[in-house]
N, C-alpha and C positions, 0 to 999 in steps of 0.2 A: 262576201259570204254568199255561198250559193243558196238558191232557193230550196225548199223541202222537196219540190218535185224535180228537182233537175236530174237526180239519178234514175227516174223512172222513164221507162218507155212511153212514148206517145200512143194513145188509144186512137184506133181508126175512127174516122168519122162514120159511125154506124148509119146515119141517115142518108149520107152519100152511098154508103154500100148498098143500103136497102133499095134506093132508088135506082141502081145500077142493075139490080136483079130483073130477070125477065118477068114479064107481067104473070104468067102463072105460078112462078116461084113466090113472087110478093104476095099473090092471093093465098098461097099456103101459110105464109108468115103471118098474114093479117088474120087468118082464122085461128092459128096457134095463139097469137096475141089474145084476142077475143075468147078463147077457150081458159087461157090461165086467169085472165081478170075476171070474167062473168062467171065461168062454169066451176072454176076451181076456187074463186074467191081470193087470190093471192094479192099481196100489196103491189101497189104500183113500182116500187123498187125491185122486187122479186121480178114481175113482169118485165120490166126494162131489162134486168140482167140476163133472163133467160132467152128474151126476144134477141138481145144483142149478140148472145152466145149462137144462136140459131143464124142470124144474119152474116156472122163471121164465117161460120162454117159453110154455109150456102155459097156465100160469095167465094170462098177459096174453091169449091167444087167448081162452080161456074168459069171463074177466072181460068182454071186449068183445063176448059173446053168440056167439061161434064155436064150432066144433067141430073136431077133428082136421083133418078134410076140407078146412077153410077156410084152414088154413095154406099160405100162399104167400108170394111173394117180397115182396110190399108189406107184409104183416104182418111179417114176418121184419125187414125194415128199419125199420118201426115201433117194434118192440120193441129194436132195436139203439140 
C-alpha cells in the first residue's frame, strides 16, 4: 500500500535554497523573517511558511540569472 505522501510532490530543501542565495538577498530574507516574527508577532509556523515562499520565489529569480530589481509581475507569474 502506498504511503499517504507518495502522491505529493517533494518540497524543495528551503535551507539549501536560502544558503544558495547571494548574501545581500539572504540579508533581505533575514530582515523579513525578523519583521514577521518580532514586529508583526506572527506564529513560528506562519513565519516559516511566508519565509519559505519568499526564499522559493527569490531562488527562482536568482536561478534565472536575475536580481531583486528584476522581480516583476511576469516573473512572479512564471514562478506561480
